[in-house]
N, C-alpha and C positions, 0 to 999 in steps of 0.2 A: 690028492695031488693030481694036477691036470697035465703032467708030462712024464716021460719015462726017465730020461737022463739028459745030460748036456755034453757036448763035445766042444773043445776049443780049437780054433784054427787061426791062421796068421792074422786075419782081419777082424776076428770077433769070436762069437760063440754060436753054436747051433743047439736049440732046444728041440729035442727029439720027441716025435709022436705026441704033439700037443693037442689037447682037446679044448673045445669051447673058446676058440681064439681066432677072431676075424678082425683084421686091421680096421676096416671102415666102421664096423660095429663099435669097436673100442674107442677110436679116436674121433668119431663123428657123432657121439651120443650125448654131447653137451657137457661133459665133465672136465674137459681140458681145452686150453687155448694155444698151446705152443707146439702143436704137431701139424706138419704140413704134408699133404699127399703129393708125391712126386709123379712124374710122367710115367714111370714104370710101376706105379701103384704101391711102391714102398712108402713108408712114412719116416720123416726125419723130425726129431724133436729134442727139446732141451729140458732136462730135469735133474735136480740134485747136482748142479754144477758140472753136468756132462752133456755132450751131444751124441746121440746115437741114431742109427738108421735101422729100421725094422722091416724085414721082408718075410712073407709067408710063401713057402714052397711045399705044396702038398700038405702033409701033416707036420712039417718041421717049420720052426720059426728061427730066422737068422737075425742076430743082433750084431751089427757092425760097429766098430770102434769101442769094443768092450772086451774085457778079460774075464776069465773064469771067476776071479775074485770080485770083479764088478758085479757079475751076475749074482753070486752068492750074497754079497753085501748090500746090493741096491735093487737089481732088476727082478730078482725072485719075489721080493715083497711088493715092489712097485706094481708088477702085473698080477699080484695076488695068485701066484701059481701054486701055492700050497693048498688052495681051496678047490674042491671038486664042484664045479658049477652044474654038473649034471644033476646032483642032488637038489640044488636050488631050483633048477628048471622043472624037474619032476614035481616038486612040491607046488610051485606056482601054477603049473599046468593043470592041477586039480580044479582050478577055476577055469571053466570052459571059455569064458570071455577073455581072460588074460592069456590063455594058451596060444592064441593066434599071434599075439605080440611077442611072446617068448620064442616061438618058432621063427618069426621074422628076424629077430635080433639075437639069434642063437649063439653068436660069437662074442657077445658083450662080456667084458670083465670090468670090475670097478677098480680103478687105479688108486693106489695109496700115495697121494701127493704130499708135498711139504705144506704143513699148516700155515706158516707165515705167508708163503707165496699165494696160497689159495684164499686166505683172508683178504689180501690186497686185491687179487684178481677178481673176486666176486663182489667186492665193494665197487669196483669199476664196472661190473656187469649190470648193476641195478639200473633198470629202465634204459638199457643200452642195446645196441645192435652188435652182433658178433664181429663184423669187420672192424668196427670202432674199438671194441674191447681188445681184439688182437693187436691192433695198431698201437693202442695206448700201452699195453703190456710190453710190446716189443720196443717201443720208444724208451720206456723206463729202463729196460734191460740194456739197450744199446748205449745209454748215457752213463749208467752207473754199475752195470754188471761186469763180471769177469769175461774177458775175451776168450772164445773157444774156436778152434779150427778143425774142419773136417772136409776132406776131399777138395782142398784148395779154397773153401769158402769160410767166411767168418760168421760165427754165431755168438750169442751173448747169454750168459747165465742170468737168472733172476738175481737182482742185487740182494745182499745180505741186510739184515736189520741194521747193523752198524753203518753200512753204506747209506741207507735211506734215512737214518736218523739225523744226518747232517744237512738234509735238504730243507730249504725254506718252502713256505706255502707257494710262493710264486714259481719256484722251480718245478714243483709238482703240477701246478696249473698249466705250465708250458708243455706238458706231455699230452694234452688233449683229453683230459679226464673230466672236464667240465665242472659242474657243481660238486662233484665227488672229491675234488682236491682237498677240501677242508676236512672231509671224513678220513681220507687217507693219511693226511698229515697228523691229525689228532690220534688216530689209531697207532701209527708208528711211534709217536711221542709217548703214548701211554705204555706200550709194550716195552720200549727201550728204557724209559725211566724206571719202570718196575724191575726190569732185569738188572739195571745198575744198582738199585737200592738193595736187591737181593744179594748182591756180591758183598755188601758190607753188613749183611745179616739184619737189615732193618725189618722189624716186626710189623705185621699188619695191625692197624688200630681196629677197634670194634666197628663193624659196618663198612670198613674200607674194602674196595673191590680188588680181587686178585686178577691181574691182567696177563698172567703167564699162560701161554698157549698150551704148554705141556700139562699144566694143572687143569686147564679147562677141558682138554682132551680126556683126562683121567676121570672126569665126572660122569655120572649117570647120563643117559641120553637126554632126559628132560631137563636136568640141571645144566648140561652142556648147552642145550638150545637156549635156555634162559640167559646163561652167562655171556654167550656170544653177542646177544642183543644189547649188552651194556656198551658195546663199541658203537661209535657214531657211524651211521650209514648201514648198519646191519639190522635188517628186520627179520621176520620169521622165515621167509623164503631163502634169503641169503644165508641165514644161520643154518638152515637145513642143507644147503649146498656145501658149505664148509664142513659140516659134520660128516656128510656122506662121502665127500671126495678127498678128505684128508684126515679125518679123525676116527674112522672105522665105526661110525654110529649108524648101523644099518636099519634102524627103525625110522630114520629121517625120510621125509617125503616132500621134496621141493615141488611146489606147484607153480610152474611157469605157464606161458600161453599154450604150449603144446600139450602139456600134461592136463591143463584145465580142459582143453578140447577133448582129449582122450577120456577123461573122467565123465564129462558131460555126454559124450558119444556112447560110452559103454555102460556107465553105472548110474549117473546122477542127473537130476534135472538142471537146466541151464541157469536157474536162479540161485543155486546153492553157493554159499560163500566159500572163499578159498580156505578158510579155517575149517569149515565143515568137510571140505574135500580131503584136507590133510587128516583130520580126525577119522573120517570114514576109512581112508586107506590104511592108517595105522591100526585101526581095529580089525580090518579085514586081513591084512598081510603081516601084521606083527613085526617081528625082527627081520623080516625079508622085505619090508616096505621099500627100502632104497633100491633093491634089485628090481622090484616090480616097477618102480618109477622109471628106471632106465629103459626097461623094455617098452613101457608105454610111451615114453618120450620119443624114442627112436622110431617106433612104429608110426606114431602120429605125425612126426615131422617128415619122415621119408615118404609117407603116403598122403601128405598134405590134407589131413583130416580137417574138415570144416564143420561148424555147427549151424 
């Protein structure tokens, strides 16, 4: 566990004596899109139908707009605070090459996000730029998500499956997601239809695909990776992102442009394929591949590594 105890106060909770927790490392390492850095260096974000503000003061972390129950039921797991990241960093630092990246991103934690939101978000992310991804997700949320208020400002939760199941392809296209609209619409339809059929105990026919995200999350890492790619618009890299950022599959190793540069810079020749990079990393880092990926990503992007 990476903290001592929590205290509740009027506006939120204080997580006392937190280790391995730096706000920019967590929120700027490519795993989330709905957290915004404020002028005072705090971050405000929306997750699990809540809006919170997070502040780091010394070794304490303040979560505003949250109760003790919220912390125990949501934020404890969301920030993966039951895990001792020192053990992970020590093991990964046995690799002298990776050690530099681990030291640079020493405060990274892998968030446990909502699988449905992450599926849609990372379909939007494919071949897309971060400002456009953020804008599309915020547009979808502002149109169909629950309204939330904090400090006199309005925020929007990510819409539920039920909310999005009512949308036409044209409505999704209007959110600025480009060619991905058809993938989003098809994915929502498959998940919703399967959920509705499950309510009436409809049995799967032989060879029929199970579209339930909880079921997919329960699979082994390799089976999960394969199952996610049954959805339109989800290839190997997006599947790895979904696994790592919402399904607790820590052998996942998403290879984007920054990780590709880091792998070429530190480990492999420039002409190695993305699949070989993924396979190399999983063989080398095993069940800690996802953590290694985040340290490499953050180091490569923040230092603008070029090949």
